[in-house]
Each structure stands twice: as structure tokens, then as C-alpha cells.
C-alpha positions as CSV (number, residue, x, y, z in Angstrom):
1,M,0.0,0.0,0.0
2,I,2.8,2.4,0.9
3,R,4.5,1.7,-2.4
4,S,1.3,2.2,-4.3
5,H,0.7,5.5,-2.5
6,L,4.2,6.7,-3.3
7,L,3.9,5.9,-7.0
8,R,0.7,7.9,-7.5
9,P,2.4,11.3,-7.8
10,S,4.9,9.9,-10.4
11,L,2.0,8.5,-12.4
12,M,0.2,11.8,-12.2
13,R,3.2,13.6,-13.4
14,L,3.6,11.2,-16.3
15,A,0.0,11.7,-17.2
16,A,0.4,15.4,-17.1
17,V,3.5,15.3,-19.3
18,G,1.6,13.0,-21.7
19,A,-1.4,15.3,-21.9
20,T,0.9,18.3,-22.5
21,A,2.6,16.4,-25.4
22,V,-0.7,15.5,-26.9
23,S,-1.9,19.1,-26.6
24,L,1.3,20.5,-28.3
25,S,1.0,17.9,-31.1
26,A,-2.6,18.9,-31.7
27,C,-1.5,22.6,-31.9
28,A,1.1,21.6,-34.4
29,L,-1.4,19.8,-36.6
30,L,-3.9,22.6,-36.4
31,S,-1.4,25.4,-37.1
32,S,-1.9,27.4,-40.3
33,P,0.4,26.7,-43.3
34,D,2.6,29.4,-44.6
35,P,0.6,31.8,-46.9
36,V,0.8,31.2,-50.6
37,Q,0.3,34.1,-53.0
38,T,-1.4,33.3,-56.3
39,Y,-0.5,35.0,-59.7
40,R,-1.5,34.9,-63.3
41,F,0.3,35.7,-66.6
42,G,-0.6,36.3,-70.2
43,G,-2.7,39.5,-69.7
44,V,-6.3,40.1,-70.6
45,S,-7.9,40.8,-73.9
46,G,-8.1,44.5,-74.9
47,Q,-10.2,45.9,-77.7
48,A,-11.0,43.3,-80.3
49,A,-9.1,43.7,-83.6
50,T,-11.1,44.6,-86.8
51,L,-11.2,41.5,-89.0
52,V,-11.3,41.5,-92.8
53,A,-14.5,40.6,-94.4
54,D,-13.7,36.9,-94.9
55,P,-11.1,35.8,-92.3
56,I,-9.5,32.4,-92.3
57,L,-11.0,30.2,-89.6
58,V,-8.5,28.5,-87.4
59,S,-9.2,26.0,-84.6
60,M,-6.8,25.6,-81.7
61,R,-6.7,22.9,-79.0
62,R,-5.5,23.5,-75.5
63,A,-1.7,24.1,-75.3
64,E,0.4,21.2,-73.9
65,L,3.1,22.1,-71.4
66,P,5.8,19.8,-69.9
67,E,4.4,17.7,-67.0
68,A,6.6,19.6,-64.4
69,S,5.3,23.0,-65.5
70,E,1.6,22.4,-66.5
71,G,0.2,22.7,-63.0
72,D,0.0,25.6,-60.7
73,K,3.6,25.6,-59.4
74,L,6.5,27.8,-60.7
75,L,9.4,25.6,-61.8
76,G,13.0,26.7,-61.0
77,V,16.0,25.1,-62.7
78,T,19.7,25.5,-61.7
79,G,21.9,23.4,-63.9
80,T,20.6,19.8,-63.5
81,E,18.7,20.5,-60.3
82,T,15.0,21.5,-60.3
83,A,12.7,22.8,-57.5
84,Y,9.5,24.6,-57.3
85,I,9.6,28.3,-56.1
86,G,8.1,28.5,-52.6
87,G,5.3,30.8,-51.6
88,A,3.8,31.2,-55.1
89,R,1.2,29.5,-57.2
90,W,-0.5,30.2,-60.5
91,I,-4.2,31.0,-59.9
92,S,-5.0,28.3,-62.5
93,P,-3.0,25.5,-64.2
94,A,-0.3,27.1,-66.3
95,S,-1.6,25.2,-69.4
96,D,-5.0,26.9,-69.0
97,L,-3.4,30.4,-68.5
98,F,-1.1,29.9,-71.5
99,T,-4.0,28.9,-73.7
100,D,-6.2,31.8,-72.5
101,G,-3.4,34.3,-73.1
102,L,-2.9,33.1,-76.7
103,E,-6.6,33.2,-77.4
104,N,-6.7,36.8,-76.1
105,A,-3.7,37.7,-78.3
106,F,-5.5,36.5,-81.4
107,A,-8.7,38.3,-80.4
108,S,-6.9,41.7,-79.9
109,Q,-4.2,41.5,-82.6
110,A,-5.3,39.2,-85.5
111,T,-7.0,40.8,-88.5
112,R,-6.9,38.1,-91.1
113,V,-7.4,35.0,-88.8
114,R,-10.2,34.2,-86.4
115,L,-9.9,31.5,-83.8
116,I,-13.1,29.5,-83.5
117,G,-14.2,27.7,-80.4
118,P,-15.1,24.0,-80.1
119,R,-18.8,24.7,-79.8
120,E,-19.0,27.0,-82.9
121,L,-20.8,25.6,-85.9
122,A,-18.4,27.2,-88.4
123,R,-15.9,24.8,-89.9
124,S,-12.2,25.7,-89.8
125,T,-9.8,25.1,-92.6
126,R,-6.6,25.4,-90.5
127,A,-5.6,24.2,-87.0
128,L,-2.9,25.3,-84.6
129,D,-1.0,22.7,-82.6
130,I,0.9,24.2,-79.7
131,D,3.5,22.1,-77.9
132,V,5.3,24.1,-75.2
133,R,8.8,22.7,-74.7
134,S,10.1,24.9,-71.9
135,F,8.2,27.0,-69.3
136,E,10.6,27.5,-66.5
137,T,12.8,29.9,-64.4
138,R,16.5,29.3,-65.1
139,Y,19.1,30.3,-62.5
140,P,22.8,30.6,-63.7
141,A,23.8,29.9,-60.0
142,P,21.9,29.5,-56.7
143,E,20.4,32.8,-55.5
144,A,21.3,34.6,-58.8
145,V,18.9,36.7,-60.8
146,P,17.0,34.2,-63.0
147,T,15.8,34.2,-66.6
148,V,12.3,33.0,-67.6
149,V,12.5,30.8,-70.7
150,V,9.4,30.0,-72.7
151,S,9.8,27.8,-75.8
152,A,7.0,26.3,-78.0
153,R,6.8,24.3,-81.2
154,V,3.9,25.6,-83.3
155,R,2.4,23.6,-86.2
156,L,-0.1,25.0,-88.6
157,L,-2.2,22.1,-90.1
158,T,-4.6,22.0,-93.0
159,L,-8.0,20.5,-92.4
160,P,-9.5,18.0,-92.8
161,E,-6.3,16.3,-93.9
162,R,-4.3,17.5,-90.8
163,Q,-1.2,17.9,-92.9
164,V,1.6,20.1,-91.6
165,K,1.6,23.3,-93.7
166,E,4.1,25.2,-91.6
167,E,6.1,24.6,-88.5
168,R,8.3,26.7,-86.3
169,I,9.9,26.8,-82.8
170,F,9.5,30.0,-80.9
171,T,11.7,30.9,-77.9
172,V,11.7,33.9,-75.6
173,E,14.2,34.5,-72.8
174,Q,13.1,37.2,-70.4
175,P,15.5,38.1,-67.5
176,A,13.8,38.9,-64.2
177,A,14.5,42.3,-62.7
178,A,15.5,40.6,-59.4
179,N,15.4,37.3,-57.7
180,R,12.0,38.0,-56.2
181,V,8.7,36.2,-56.8
182,G,7.0,39.4,-58.1
183,A,9.8,40.1,-60.5
184,I,9.8,36.5,-61.7
185,V,6.1,36.5,-62.3
186,E,6.4,39.8,-64.3
187,A,9.1,38.1,-66.5
188,Y,6.7,35.2,-67.2
189,D,4.0,37.7,-68.2
190,L,6.3,39.6,-70.5
191,A,7.7,36.4,-72.0
192,T,4.3,34.9,-72.8
193,R,3.0,38.2,-74.2
194,D,6.0,38.4,-76.5
195,L,5.7,34.8,-77.6
196,N,1.9,35.1,-78.2
197,T,2.5,38.2,-80.4
198,Q,5.0,36.3,-82.5
199,I,2.7,33.3,-82.9
200,V,-0.2,35.5,-84.0
201,A,1.9,37.3,-86.6
202,W,3.4,34.0,-87.9
203,T,-0.1,32.4,-88.2
204,E,-1.5,35.4,-90.1
205,A,1.5,35.3,-92.5
206,N,1.2,31.5,-93.2
207,A,-2.5,30.6,-92.8
208,A,-3.6,31.7,-96.3
């Protein structure tokens, strides 16, 4: 009985320590994650361009990006090492934002070509196939100021044969102003705008 009585305070202390540990563990599980800021690129459509009386109708499927870049994370590359940039996400998958940006560029810049949507009854005679090869933030060295690289293979197909009429690889390298997320996102926006403008001009020159 005496031994039992003497052990009770030790058991109580152990129980108290255990309860405290459980409480701290619960707090850790319930703690809020680090905040993540969301961004977009590609811009929004401005005033629609004035089309010619009989524009060439072109269909375009959703752009395909490399698997590591197509989601909502910003890919960073240093030599042979890759990692996602912390604290930042695209507001939508990068493949969706890229496609939306290119569609907006055609709407605001093209005068001889009109993109048609999948639900339109009009039948296109040309199709654009966009295969994005690179969509990444390249660092020459750790912590250095990076350069955003966007590269895409674009094929212009004739329909209904789906024969390749023209093909070209476009590449834009846009240095960021600083090694900061805001500056990197701005570089993505500038790079995709530049690339989209080149694709629109090339398509208009070769679609006829």
C-alpha cells in the first residue's frame, strides 16, 4: 500500500506530461500553413481587332506544357537541379493560363485570322497545334537573378487532312528584374505576351 501510495504522484506527473505532449501535437497539426500568393500571366484581352470581311477560320486545341510545368507551381532550374519556387502558385494551371493568353492575343491582334471555339458551328480550314517545350525559371547559379524561358513548337495544319503546312519553334528568354517572386512573375507575363504576339503574326502570315 505504501509503495502504491508513493507511486501515485509519479503517475500523475507522467499523465500530465503525456497530456501536454498531446496538446502540443494537436496545436502543431492545427497550425496554419505558410501563406501562398497566387499569380497569373498572359494578360487580358483588350479591344478586339477589326477582322477582314472573310477571315481564315483556325481552330486551336489546349496548349500542352511539360508535366513539371503544366500545373500551378513555378518551376525553377539550376543546372541539372529542379525545384518549385516556394510561396507562389498560378491561380489556374499554367496550361490553361497559357491557352487563355494566346486566345486573347488572337482576339486583340489578328486581323486576317479568327480562332473558333469547339462549340461553334463554323468549320475551320486550319488548325494550330501548340507544344510548349520549356516553361521555367532558369538560374545561372543559386540565388542569382534568373531568366524565364518559354519555348514552344507551333504547327499549322490543313484541315481536314491534318497535314503540316508550316512549323516553327519560338523561344523567348526574359530576364527577371530581381530574384524575387514578383519580378519572376512579371518576367513570365512579358515572355508569354512576346511569344503570343510572335505566334499571332506568324499564323497570319502563313494561314492563307
